[in-house]
DSSP file (Angstrom, degrees, kcal/mol; ACC not computed):
  #  RESIDUE AA STRUCTURE BP1 BP2  ACC     N-H-->O    O-->H-N    N-H-->O    O-->H-N    TCO  KAPPA ALPHA  PHI   PSI    X-CA   Y-CA   Z-CA
    1    1 A M              0   0    0      0, 0.0     2,-0.6     0, 0.0     0, 0.0   0.000 360.0 360.0 360.0 123.1    0.1    0.0   -0.1
    2    2 A S        +     0   0    0      2,-0.0     2,-0.4     0, 0.0     0, 0.0  -0.805 360.0 174.4 -97.1 123.8    1.6    3.2   -1.1
    3    3 A E        -     0   0    0     -2,-0.6     2,-0.7     2,-0.1     0, 0.0  -0.997  20.6-159.2-133.5 132.9    0.4    6.2    1.0
    4    4 A S        +     0   0    0     -2,-0.4     2,-0.4     2,-0.0    -2,-0.0  -0.861  25.4 159.9-116.1  94.6    1.6    9.7    0.9
    5    5 A L        -     0   0    0     -2,-0.7    -2,-0.1     4,-0.0     0, 0.0  -0.875  37.7-123.3-113.8 147.8    0.8   11.6    4.2
    6    6 A T     >  -     0   0    0     -2,-0.4     4,-2.3     1,-0.1     5,-0.2  -0.486  37.2-104.9 -74.4 160.4    2.4   14.8    5.5
    7    7 A P  H  > S+     0   0    0      0, 0.0     4,-2.1     0, 0.0     5,-0.1   0.865 124.2  50.7 -54.0 -41.6    4.0   14.4    9.0
    8    8 A Q  H  > S+     0   0    0      2,-0.2     4,-2.5     1,-0.2     5,-0.2   0.925 109.3  48.8 -64.0 -45.1    1.0   16.4   10.3
    9    9 A Q  H  > S+     0   0    0      1,-0.2     4,-2.4     2,-0.2    -1,-0.2   0.850 111.5  50.5 -62.4 -36.7   -1.5   14.2    8.6
   10   10 A L  H  X S+     0   0    0     -4,-2.3     4,-2.5     2,-0.2    -1,-0.2   0.936 108.0  52.2 -67.1 -44.5    0.2   11.1    9.9
   11   11 A A  H  X S+     0   0    0     -4,-2.1     4,-2.3     1,-0.2     5,-0.2   0.944 112.6  46.1 -53.2 -52.2    0.2   12.5   13.4
   12   12 A E  H  X S+     0   0    0     -4,-2.5     4,-2.5     1,-0.2    -1,-0.2   0.907 111.6  50.6 -61.3 -45.1   -3.6   13.2   13.2
   13   13 A A  H  X S+     0   0    0     -4,-2.4     4,-1.8     1,-0.2    -1,-0.2   0.878 111.1  49.6 -63.9 -38.8   -4.3    9.7   11.7
   14   14 A C  H  X S+     0   0    0     -4,-2.5     4,-2.5     2,-0.2    -1,-0.2   0.878 111.9  47.6 -64.8 -37.9   -2.4    8.0   14.5
   15   15 A A  H  X S+     0   0    0     -4,-2.3     4,-3.1    -5,-0.2     5,-0.2   0.912 111.0  51.0 -68.5 -41.5   -4.2   10.0   17.1
   16   16 A E  H  X S+     0   0    0     -4,-2.5     4,-1.7    -5,-0.2    -1,-0.2   0.917 113.3  44.7 -64.5 -42.5   -7.5    9.3   15.7
   17   17 A A  H  X S+     0   0    0     -4,-1.8     4,-1.2     2,-0.2    -2,-0.2   0.945 115.7  47.0 -62.0 -52.4   -6.8    5.5   15.5
   18   18 A M  H  X S+     0   0    0     -4,-2.5     4,-0.6     1,-0.2     3,-0.5   0.911 112.2  49.9 -60.6 -44.4   -5.3    5.4   19.0
   19   19 A F  H >< S+     0   0    0     -4,-3.1     3,-0.9     1,-0.2    -1,-0.2   0.861 101.1  62.4 -65.9 -35.2   -8.2    7.4   20.5
   20   20 A A  H 3< S+     0   0    0     -4,-1.7    -1,-0.2     1,-0.2    -2,-0.2   0.856 113.7  35.6 -56.9 -38.3  -10.8    5.2   18.9
   21   21 A R  H 3< S+     0   0    0     -4,-1.2     2,-1.3    -3,-0.5    -1,-0.2   0.455  93.9  97.6 -92.8  -1.1   -9.4    2.2   21.0
   22   22 A D    <X  +     0   0    0     -3,-0.9     4,-1.8    -4,-0.6    -1,-0.1  -0.584  37.7 159.7 -96.8  73.1   -8.6    4.3   24.1
   23   23 A T  H  >  +     0   0    0     -2,-1.3     4,-2.5     1,-0.2    -1,-0.2   0.746  68.9  62.5 -68.0 -25.0  -11.6    3.7   26.3
   24   24 A A  H  > S+     0   0    0     -3,-0.2     4,-1.4     2,-0.2    -1,-0.2   0.992 109.0  38.7 -63.7 -56.8   -9.7    4.7   29.5
   25   25 A S  H  4>S+     0   0    0      1,-0.2     5,-2.4     2,-0.2     3,-0.4   0.922 117.4  51.3 -65.6 -36.9   -9.1    8.3   28.4
   26   26 A Q  H ><5S+     0   0    0     -4,-1.8     3,-2.2     1,-0.2    -1,-0.2   0.940 105.6  55.2 -57.6 -49.9  -12.6    8.5   26.8
   27   27 A A  H 3<5S+     0   0    0     -4,-2.5    -1,-0.2     1,-0.3    -2,-0.2   0.783 107.8  50.7 -59.6 -28.9  -14.2    7.2   30.1
   28   28 A L  T 3<5S-     0   0    0     -4,-1.4    -1,-0.3    -3,-0.4    17,-0.2   0.385 118.9-110.3 -87.5   1.9  -12.5   10.2   31.9
   29   29 A G  T < 5 +     0   0    0     -3,-2.2    16,-0.3    -4,-0.2    -3,-0.2   0.743  60.8 160.8  79.2  18.9  -13.8   12.6   29.5
   30   30 A M      < -     0   0    0     -5,-2.4     2,-0.3    -6,-0.2    -1,-0.2  -0.467  17.9-166.8 -77.2 148.1  -10.4   13.4   28.0
   31   31 A E  E     -A   43   0A   0     12,-2.1    12,-2.3    -2,-0.1     2,-0.6  -0.981  23.5-119.6-128.2 145.5  -10.3   15.1   24.6
   32   32 A I  E     -A   42   0A   0     -2,-0.3    10,-0.2    10,-0.2     3,-0.1  -0.761  25.0-177.9 -84.2 126.9   -7.6   15.6   22.2
   33   33 A V  E     -     0   0A   0      8,-3.0     2,-0.3    -2,-0.6     9,-0.2   0.897  64.5 -26.8 -85.0 -46.7   -7.1   19.3   21.6
   34   34 A S  E     -A   41   0A   0      7,-1.8     7,-3.0     2,-0.0    -1,-0.4  -0.957  51.2-159.9-165.1 153.6   -4.3   19.0   19.0
   35   35 A V  E     +A   40   0A   0     -2,-0.3     5,-0.2     5,-0.3   -23,-0.1  -0.955  13.2 165.7-133.7 154.1   -1.5   16.8   17.8
   36   36 A A  E >   -A   39   0A   0      3,-1.7     3,-2.0    -2,-0.3     2,-0.2  -0.866  60.2 -56.0-149.7 171.1    1.7   17.4   15.7
   37   37 A P  T 3  S-     0   0    0      0, 0.0    69,-0.2     0, 0.0    37,-0.1  -0.449 128.8  -3.5 -60.6 123.3    4.8   15.2   15.2
   38   38 A G  T 3  S+     0   0    0     35,-0.6    68,-2.0    -2,-0.2     2,-0.3   0.617 122.1  91.1  69.7  15.3    6.1   14.6   18.7
   39   39 A K  E <   +AB  36 105A   0     -3,-2.0    -3,-1.7    34,-0.2     2,-0.3  -0.976  42.8 169.9-137.7 152.9    3.5   16.9   20.3
   40   40 A A  E     -AB  35 104A   0     64,-1.4    64,-3.1    -2,-0.3     2,-0.4  -0.927  13.9-162.6-157.4 137.6    0.0   16.3   21.8
   41   41 A V  E     +AB  34 103A   0     -7,-3.0    -8,-3.0    -2,-0.3    -7,-1.8  -0.998  17.7 178.6-126.8 126.7   -2.3   18.6   23.8
   42   42 A M  E     -AB  32 102A   0     60,-2.7    60,-3.4    -2,-0.4     2,-0.4  -0.899  11.5-151.6-128.0 152.5   -5.2   16.9   25.8
   43   43 A R  E     +AB  31 101A   0    -12,-2.3   -12,-2.1    -2,-0.3     2,-0.3  -0.946  13.1 176.2-130.5 149.3   -7.9   18.4   28.0
   44   44 A M  E     - B   0 100A   0     56,-2.4    56,-3.1    -2,-0.4     2,-0.4  -0.972  21.7-140.3-152.3 131.9   -9.9   17.0   31.0
   45   45 A R  E     - B   0  99A   0    -16,-0.3     2,-0.5    -2,-0.3    54,-0.2  -0.801  30.9-116.3 -94.3 139.5  -12.4   18.6   33.3
   46   46 A V        -     0   0    0     52,-2.8    51,-2.4    -2,-0.4     2,-0.3  -0.612  35.7-158.1 -73.5 122.3  -12.1   17.5   37.0
   47   47 A R    >   -     0   0    0     -2,-0.5     3,-2.9    49,-0.2     4,-0.2  -0.693  29.9-107.6-100.4 153.8  -15.2   15.7   38.0
   48   48 A D  G >  S+     0   0    0      1,-0.3     3,-0.9    -2,-0.3    48,-0.1   0.739 119.0  58.1 -46.5 -29.5  -16.7   15.1   41.3
   49   49 A T  G 3  S+     0   0    0      1,-0.2    -1,-0.3     8,-0.0    -3,-0.0   0.458  99.3  61.4 -82.8  -1.0  -15.7   11.4   41.3
   50   50 A M  G <  S+     0   0    0     -3,-2.9     8,-2.8     2,-0.1     2,-0.4   0.356  81.1 107.0-105.5   5.5  -12.0   12.5   40.8
   51   51 A V  B <   -F   57   0B   0     -3,-0.9     6,-0.2     6,-0.3     2,-0.1  -0.775  54.6-158.5 -93.5 127.4  -11.9   14.4   44.2
   52   52 A Q    >   -     0   0    0      4,-2.4     3,-2.6    -2,-0.4    -2,-0.1  -0.230  40.0 -72.7 -90.2-178.3   -9.9   12.8   47.1
   53   53 A G  T 3  S+     0   0    0      1,-0.3    -2,-0.0     2,-0.1     5,-0.0   0.596 126.6  55.9 -50.7 -22.0  -10.1   13.2   50.8
   54   54 A H  T 3  S-     0   0    0      2,-0.2    -1,-0.3     3,-0.0     3,-0.1   0.310 117.4-107.1 -97.8   7.4   -8.5   16.5   50.9
   55   55 A G  S <  S+     0   0    0     -3,-2.6    41,-0.5     1,-0.3     2,-0.2   0.418  86.7  96.3  91.3  -4.1  -11.0   18.0   48.6
   56   56 A N  S    S-     0   0    0     39,-0.1    -4,-2.4     1,-0.1    -1,-0.3  -0.660  87.6 -65.5-112.3 170.9   -8.8   18.3   45.5
   57   57 A C  B     -F   51   0B   0     37,-3.8    -6,-0.3    -6,-0.2    37,-0.2  -0.308  55.7-112.3 -53.8 132.8   -8.2   16.2   42.4
   58   58 A H    >>  -     0   0    0     -8,-2.8     3,-1.3     1,-0.1     4,-1.2  -0.423  23.8-125.9 -60.3 137.0   -6.6   12.8   43.2
   59   59 A G  H 3> S+     0   0    0      1,-0.3     4,-2.5     2,-0.2     5,-0.2   0.760 104.9  68.3 -57.4 -29.8   -3.0   12.8   41.8
   60   60 A G  H 3> S+     0   0    0      2,-0.2     4,-2.0     1,-0.2    -1,-0.3   0.771  98.2  50.4 -64.7 -27.4   -3.7    9.6   39.9
   61   61 A Y  H <> S+     0   0    0     -3,-1.3     4,-2.4     2,-0.2    -1,-0.2   0.922 111.0  48.9 -77.4 -44.8   -6.1   11.4   37.6
   62   62 A L  H  X S+     0   0    0     -4,-1.2     4,-2.2     1,-0.2    -2,-0.2   0.906 111.5  49.4 -59.1 -37.2   -3.5   14.1   37.0
   63   63 A F  H  X S+     0   0    0     -4,-2.5     4,-3.4     2,-0.2     5,-0.2   0.946 110.8  50.5 -57.2 -50.5   -0.9   11.3   36.3
   64   64 A T  H  X S+     0   0    0     -4,-2.0     4,-1.8     2,-0.2    -2,-0.2   0.840 108.9  51.6 -63.0 -34.2   -3.4    9.6   33.8
   65   65 A L  H  X S+     0   0    0     -4,-2.4     4,-2.2     2,-0.2     3,-0.2   0.983 114.9  42.9 -56.9 -63.0   -4.0   13.0   32.0
   66   66 A A  H  X S+     0   0    0     -4,-2.2     4,-2.5     1,-0.2    -2,-0.2   0.873 113.4  51.6 -52.4 -44.8   -0.2   13.5   31.6
   67   67 A D  H  X S+     0   0    0     -4,-3.4     4,-2.8     1,-0.2    -1,-0.2   0.883 109.2  49.9 -64.9 -38.6    0.3    9.8   30.6
   68   68 A S  H  X S+     0   0    0     -4,-1.8     4,-1.7    -5,-0.2    -1,-0.2   0.890 111.1  48.3 -68.8 -36.6   -2.3   10.0   28.0
   69   69 A A  H  X S+     0   0    0     -4,-2.2     4,-2.4     2,-0.2    -2,-0.2   0.921 112.9  50.0 -62.3 -43.3   -0.9   13.2   26.4
   70   70 A F  H  X S+     0   0    0     -4,-2.5     4,-2.4    -5,-0.2    -2,-0.2   0.939 108.6  52.1 -63.3 -46.1    2.6   11.5   26.5
   71   71 A A  H  < S+     0   0    0     -4,-2.8     4,-0.5     1,-0.2    -1,-0.2   0.829 113.1  44.3 -63.9 -33.9    1.2    8.4   24.8
   72   72 A F  H  < S+     0   0    0     -4,-1.7     3,-0.3    -5,-0.2    -1,-0.2   0.858 112.8  51.8 -75.9 -36.1   -0.4   10.5   22.0
   73   73 A A  H >< S+     0   0    0     -4,-2.4     3,-1.0     1,-0.2   -35,-0.6   0.925 111.9  43.3 -65.9 -45.7    2.7   12.6   21.5
   74   74 A C  T 3< S+     0   0    0     -4,-2.4     3,-0.2     1,-0.2    -1,-0.2   0.531 110.9  56.9 -82.1  -4.8    5.2    9.7   21.2
   75   75 A N  T >  S+     0   0    0     -4,-0.5     3,-0.8    -3,-0.3    -1,-0.2   0.095  72.3 103.1-109.3  23.2    2.9    7.7   18.9
   76   76 A T  T <  S+     0   0    0     -3,-1.0   -62,-0.2     1,-0.2    -1,-0.1   0.445  71.4  63.2 -84.4   0.3    2.6   10.4   16.2
   77   77 A Y  T 3  S-     0   0    0      2,-0.3    -1,-0.2    -3,-0.2     3,-0.1   0.213 110.9-113.5-106.9   9.5    5.1    8.6   13.7
   78   78 A D  S <  S+     0   0    0     -3,-0.8     2,-0.5     1,-0.2    -2,-0.1   0.840  82.4 123.9  57.0  35.8    2.9    5.4   13.3
   79   79 A E  S    S-     0   0    0     62,-0.2    -2,-0.3    -5,-0.2    62,-0.2  -0.983  72.8-115.5-120.5 116.8    5.6    3.4   15.1
   80   80 A A        +     0   0    0     60,-2.0    58,-2.4    -2,-0.5     2,-0.4  -0.335  43.9 178.2 -62.7 120.1    4.1    1.7   18.1
   81   81 A T  E     -C  137   0A   0     56,-0.3    56,-0.2    -2,-0.2     2,-0.2  -0.962  10.1-174.0-129.3 138.1    5.7    3.2   21.2
   82   82 A V  E     -C  136   0A   0     54,-2.5    54,-2.5    -2,-0.4     2,-0.4  -0.700  34.7 -85.3-123.3 175.4    5.1    2.5   25.0
   83   83 A A  E     -C  135   0A   0     52,-0.2    52,-0.3    -2,-0.2     3,-0.1  -0.685  28.1-178.3 -86.9 137.7    6.3    3.9   28.1
   84   84 A S  E    S-     0   0A   0     50,-3.6     2,-0.3     1,-0.4    51,-0.2   0.512  72.1 -28.1-100.1 -12.4    9.6    2.8   29.7
   85   85 A G  E     -C  134   0A   0     49,-1.3    49,-3.1     2,-0.0    -1,-0.4  -0.880  59.2-175.8 170.3 156.5    9.3    5.0   32.7
   86   86 A C  E     -C  133   0A   0     -2,-0.3     2,-0.3    47,-0.2    47,-0.2  -0.979   5.9-162.2-163.6 160.0    7.9    8.3   34.0
   87   87 A S  E     -C  132   0A   0     45,-1.8    45,-2.0    -2,-0.3     2,-0.4  -0.945   7.3-154.7-139.4 163.3    7.7   10.6   36.9
   88   88 A I  E     -C  131   0A   0     -2,-0.3     2,-0.4    43,-0.2    43,-0.2  -0.986   6.6-157.7-139.5 151.0    5.6   13.4   38.0
   89   89 A D  E     -C  130   0A   0     41,-3.0    41,-2.6    -2,-0.4     2,-0.5  -0.993  17.8-143.9-128.4 122.1    6.0   16.4   40.2
   90   90 A Y  E     +C  129   0A   0     -2,-0.4    39,-0.3    39,-0.2    38,-0.1  -0.791  21.8 174.9 -92.3 119.4    2.7   17.9   41.7
   91   91 A L        -     0   0    0     37,-2.6    38,-0.2    -2,-0.5    -1,-0.1   0.696  61.2 -14.2-100.1 -25.4    3.1   21.7   41.9
   92   92 A G  S    S-     0   0    0     36,-1.5    -1,-0.3    34,-0.1     2,-0.1  -0.973  77.9 -80.9-166.4 167.3   -0.4   22.7   43.0
   93   93 A P        -     0   0    0      0, 0.0     2,-0.4     0, 0.0    36,-0.0  -0.386  24.3-147.5 -81.8 160.0   -3.9   21.4   43.4
   94   94 A A        -     0   0    0    -37,-0.2   -37,-3.8    -2,-0.1     2,-0.3  -0.977  19.8-153.2-119.8 135.9   -6.7   21.0   40.9
   95   95 A W    >   -     0   0    0     -2,-0.4     3,-2.3   -39,-0.2   -49,-0.3  -0.739  31.5 -76.8-118.2 158.6  -10.2   21.4   42.1
   96   96 A E  T 3  S+     0   0    0    -41,-0.5   -49,-0.2     1,-0.3     3,-0.1  -0.262 120.6  25.4 -54.8 131.9  -13.7   20.0   40.9
   97   97 A G  T 3  S+     0   0    0    -51,-2.4    -1,-0.3     1,-0.4   -50,-0.1   0.057  89.1 134.3  97.8 -24.9  -14.8   21.9   37.8
   98   98 A D    <   -     0   0    0     -3,-2.3   -52,-2.8   -53,-0.1     2,-0.6  -0.287  52.0-138.3 -55.4 142.7  -11.2   22.9   36.8
   99   99 A E  E     -B   45   0A   0    -54,-0.2     2,-0.3    -3,-0.1    24,-0.3  -0.955  23.4-161.3 -98.1 116.0  -10.4   22.4   33.1
  100  100 A L  E     -B   44   0A   0    -56,-3.1   -56,-2.4    -2,-0.6     2,-0.4  -0.774   8.2-164.5-101.9 144.9   -6.9   20.9   32.8
  101  101 A T  E     -BD  43 121A   0     20,-2.7    20,-3.2    -2,-0.3     2,-0.5  -0.996   3.0-160.3-132.3 128.7   -4.8   20.9   29.7
  102  102 A A  E     -BD  42 120A   0    -60,-3.4   -60,-2.7    -2,-0.4     2,-0.5  -0.939   4.4-163.9-110.1 129.8   -1.7   18.7   29.3
  103  103 A T  E     -BD  41 119A   0     16,-2.5    16,-1.9    -2,-0.5     2,-0.4  -0.966   4.4-164.4-118.8 117.4    0.8   19.7   26.8
  104  104 A A  E     -BD  40 118A   0    -64,-3.1   -64,-1.4    -2,-0.5     2,-0.4  -0.828   8.3-178.9-102.1 129.5    3.2   17.0   25.7
  105  105 A E  E     -BD  39 117A   0     12,-2.4    12,-2.1    -2,-0.4     2,-0.2  -0.986  28.0-122.0-132.3 135.9    6.5   17.9   23.8
  106  106 A E  E     + D   0 116A   0    -68,-2.0    10,-0.2    -2,-0.4     3,-0.1  -0.507  26.9 176.9 -69.7 136.6    9.2   15.6   22.5
  107  107 A Q  E    S+     0   0A   0      8,-3.2     2,-0.3     1,-0.5     9,-0.2   0.679  70.5   4.0-108.5 -31.2   12.6   16.5   23.9
  108  108 A S  E     + D   0 115A   0      7,-1.7     7,-2.2     2,-0.0    -1,-0.5  -0.979  53.5 177.3-158.0 142.9   14.6   13.7   22.4
  109  109 A R  E     + D   0 114A   0     -2,-0.3     2,-0.4     5,-0.3     5,-0.2  -0.786  22.5 149.7-149.7  99.8   13.8   10.8   19.9
  110  110 A R  E >   - D   0 113A   0      3,-2.0     3,-2.2    -2,-0.2    -2,-0.0  -0.997  64.3 -32.1-138.9 133.0   16.8    8.5   18.9
  111  111 A G  T 3  S-     0   0    0     -2,-0.4    25,-0.0     1,-0.3     0, 0.0  -0.344 124.8 -26.0  58.7-132.8   16.8    4.9   17.9
  112  112 A R  T 3  S+     0   0    0     24,-0.1    25,-3.2    -3,-0.1    -1,-0.3   0.374 123.7  77.8 -98.1  11.3   14.0    3.2   19.9
  113  113 A T  E <   +DE 110 136A   0     -3,-2.2    -3,-2.0    23,-0.2     2,-0.3  -0.784  49.9 172.9-117.8 159.5   13.9    5.6   22.9
  114  114 A G  E     -DE 109 135A   0     21,-1.2    21,-1.8    -2,-0.3     2,-0.4  -0.955  21.0-140.1-154.5 166.9   12.5    9.2   23.5
  115  115 A V  E     -DE 108 134A   0     -7,-2.2    -8,-3.2    -2,-0.3    -7,-1.7  -0.996  21.1-175.5-136.6 128.5   12.0   11.7   26.2
  116  116 A Y  E     -DE 106 133A   0     17,-3.1    17,-3.2    -2,-0.4     2,-0.4  -0.995  14.1-151.4-133.1 139.0    8.9   13.8   26.6
  117  117 A D  E     -DE 105 132A   0    -12,-2.1   -12,-2.4    -2,-0.4     2,-0.4  -0.899  11.9-169.9-106.5 133.1    7.9   16.6   28.9
  118  118 A I  E     -DE 104 131A   0     13,-3.1    13,-2.4    -2,-0.4     2,-0.5  -0.930   3.4-165.8-123.5 135.5    4.3   17.2   29.8
  119  119 A T  E     -DE 103 130A   0    -16,-1.9   -16,-2.5    -2,-0.4     2,-0.6  -0.984   8.2-153.9-122.8 134.7    3.0   20.2   31.7
  120  120 A I  E     +DE 102 129A   0      9,-2.7     8,-3.8    -2,-0.5     9,-1.1  -0.926  18.7 178.2-106.7 121.7   -0.5   20.2   33.1
  121  121 A R  E     -DE 101 127A   0    -20,-3.2   -20,-2.7    -2,-0.6     6,-0.2  -0.936  21.1-132.1-124.4 149.9   -2.2   23.7   33.5
  122  122 A N    >   -     0   0    0      4,-2.2     3,-2.1    -2,-0.4   -22,-0.2  -0.285  44.7 -83.2 -86.7-178.9   -5.6   24.7   34.7
  123  123 A Q  T 3  S+     0   0    0    -24,-0.3   -23,-0.1     1,-0.3    -1,-0.1   0.646 129.0  55.8 -61.5 -16.2   -7.8   27.1   33.0
  124  124 A H  T 3  S-     0   0    0      2,-0.1    -1,-0.3   -25,-0.1    -3,-0.0   0.467 119.4-107.1 -92.5  -8.2   -6.1   30.1   34.6
  125  125 A G    <   +     0   0    0     -3,-2.1     2,-0.3     1,-0.3    -2,-0.1   0.514  69.1 147.9  91.2  10.2   -2.7   29.0   33.2
  126  126 A D        -     0   0    0      1,-0.1    -4,-2.2     2,-0.0    -1,-0.3  -0.614  53.6-117.5 -80.2 136.0   -1.4   27.9   36.5
  127  127 A A  E     + E   0 121A   0     -2,-0.3    -6,-0.2    -6,-0.2     3,-0.1  -0.534  36.5 172.5 -64.8 127.4    1.1   24.9   36.3
  128  128 A I  E     +     0   0A   0     -8,-3.8   -37,-2.6     1,-0.4   -36,-1.5   0.690  62.8   0.4-109.4 -30.8   -0.5   22.0   38.3
  129  129 A A  E     -CE  90 120A   0     -9,-1.1    -9,-2.7   -39,-0.3    -1,-0.4  -0.988  50.3-146.9-163.9 149.9    2.1   19.3   37.4
  130  130 A L  E     -CE  89 119A   0    -41,-2.6   -41,-3.0    -2,-0.3     2,-0.4  -0.975  23.3-175.7-121.1 131.8    5.3   18.5   35.5
  131  131 A F  E     -CE  88 118A   0    -13,-2.4   -13,-3.1    -2,-0.4     2,-0.5  -0.993  10.1-164.6-132.0 135.9    5.6   14.9   34.1
  132  132 A R  E     -CE  87 117A   0    -45,-2.0   -45,-1.8    -2,-0.4     2,-0.4  -0.980  11.5-171.5-121.5 121.3    8.6   13.4   32.3
  133  133 A G  E     -CE  86 116A   0    -17,-3.2   -17,-3.1    -2,-0.5     2,-0.5  -0.898  14.2-153.5-117.5 144.8    8.1   10.2   30.2
  134  134 A R  E     -CE  85 115A   0    -49,-3.1   -50,-3.6    -2,-0.4   -49,-1.3  -0.952  20.4-156.7-116.5 132.1   10.6    8.0   28.6
  135  135 A S  E     -CE  83 114A   0    -21,-1.8   -21,-1.2    -2,-0.5     2,-0.3  -0.638  10.2-158.3-107.4 164.4    9.4    6.0   25.6
  136  136 A Y  E     -CE  82 113A   0    -54,-2.5   -54,-2.5    -2,-0.2     2,-0.5  -0.962  19.4-132.8-142.8 123.5   10.5    2.7   23.9
  137  137 A K  E     -C   81   0A   0    -25,-3.2   -56,-0.3    -2,-0.3     2,-0.2  -0.656  27.4-175.4 -81.9 121.5    9.6    1.9   20.4
  138  138 A I        -     0   0    0    -58,-2.4     2,-0.1    -2,-0.5   -58,-0.1  -0.453  38.3 -72.3 -99.7 178.4    8.2   -1.7   19.9
  139  139 A R  S    S+     0   0    0     -2,-0.2     2,-0.1   -60,-0.1    -1,-0.1  -0.464  84.7  41.2 -72.2 147.3    7.3   -3.4   16.7
  140  140 A G  S    S-     0   0    0     -2,-0.1   -60,-2.0   -62,-0.1     2,-0.3  -0.387  77.6 -65.0 116.2 172.5    4.2   -2.4   14.8
  141  141 A S        -     0   0    0      3,-0.5     7,-0.2   -62,-0.2   -62,-0.2  -0.751  21.7-147.4-103.9 144.4    2.0    0.3   13.5
  142  142 A V  S    S+     0   0    0     -2,-0.3     3,-0.5     1,-0.2    -1,-0.1   0.897 102.3  41.7 -77.1 -40.2   -0.1    2.6   15.6
  143  143 A R  S    S+     0   0    0      1,-0.3     2,-0.3     2,-0.1     3,-0.2   0.731 118.1  44.5 -82.3 -19.2   -2.9    2.8   12.9
  144  144 A R     >  +     0   0    0      1,-0.2     4,-2.0   -66,-0.1    -3,-0.5  -0.560  66.6 154.9-123.8  63.8   -2.9   -0.9   12.0
  145  145 A L  H  > S+     0   0    0     -3,-0.5     4,-2.9    -2,-0.3     5,-0.3   0.919  71.6  58.8 -63.3 -46.5   -2.8   -2.4   15.6
  146  146 A E  H  > S+     0   0    0      1,-0.3     4,-2.3     2,-0.2    -1,-0.2   0.918 109.4  43.8 -56.5 -46.2   -4.5   -5.7   14.3
  147  147 A E  H  > S+     0   0    0      2,-0.2     4,-2.2     1,-0.2    -1,-0.3   0.895 114.5  49.0 -65.2 -38.1   -1.6   -6.3   11.8
  148  148 A S  H  X S+     0   0    0     -4,-2.0     4,-2.7    -7,-0.2    -2,-0.2   0.911 111.0  50.4 -69.6 -44.9    1.1   -5.4   14.3
  149  149 A T  H  X S+     0   0    0     -4,-2.9     4,-1.5     2,-0.2    -1,-0.2   0.879 110.4  48.6 -58.0 -46.0   -0.4   -7.6   16.9
  150  150 A A  H  X S+     0   0    0     -4,-2.3     4,-1.1    -5,-0.3    -1,-0.2   0.890 112.2  48.8 -56.9 -45.4   -0.6  -10.6   14.5
  151  151 A A  H >X S+     0   0    0     -4,-2.2     4,-1.0     1,-0.2     3,-0.7   0.926 109.2  53.2 -66.4 -40.4    3.0  -10.0   13.4
  152  152 A E  H 3< S+     0   0    0     -4,-2.7     3,-0.3     1,-0.2    -1,-0.2   0.831 104.6  55.8 -64.8 -30.2    4.2   -9.8   17.1
  153  153 A G  H 3< S+     0   0    0     -4,-1.5    -1,-0.2     1,-0.2    -2,-0.2   0.793 106.9  50.3 -67.2 -31.9    2.5  -13.1   17.8
  154  154 A Q  H <<        0   0    0     -4,-1.1    -1,-0.2    -3,-0.7    -2,-0.2   0.659 360.0 360.0 -83.8 -16.5    4.5  -14.8   15.0
  155  155 A A     <        0   0    0     -4,-1.0    -1,-0.2    -3,-0.3    -2,-0.1   0.498 360.0 360.0 -65.6 360.0    7.8  -13.5   16.1
């Protein structure tokens, strides 16, 4: 199959294919704001079910938002890529009703590995968390997961 997509079109096609299968991000009400090669911006509103015992958003939901943005950013090249490690620093609280935006940007991509920085901000532009993810490229296509999975099983 001969296909001629620009890098931007490829990033968008990968995001569309991944998001269609990403029931976790969908269930949390996340939406993709934008993608570009090595970049992704995702948004999520803090729901009442995301609030923990101190009255603010549970850190696990912040981590999940950042992790989702990371996943979409490092899979924009149609090369299946997974996390090999990540860390998060919480800078301030997010509250019920806050609209959070996670911006993921590629810092390095060489061979099979990459490094991505993700910043989560609230609707006022305040930084809530900083996340750094390390990626590892595996075999297969992001857009054609079924073909990739079958090929992986034959290896």
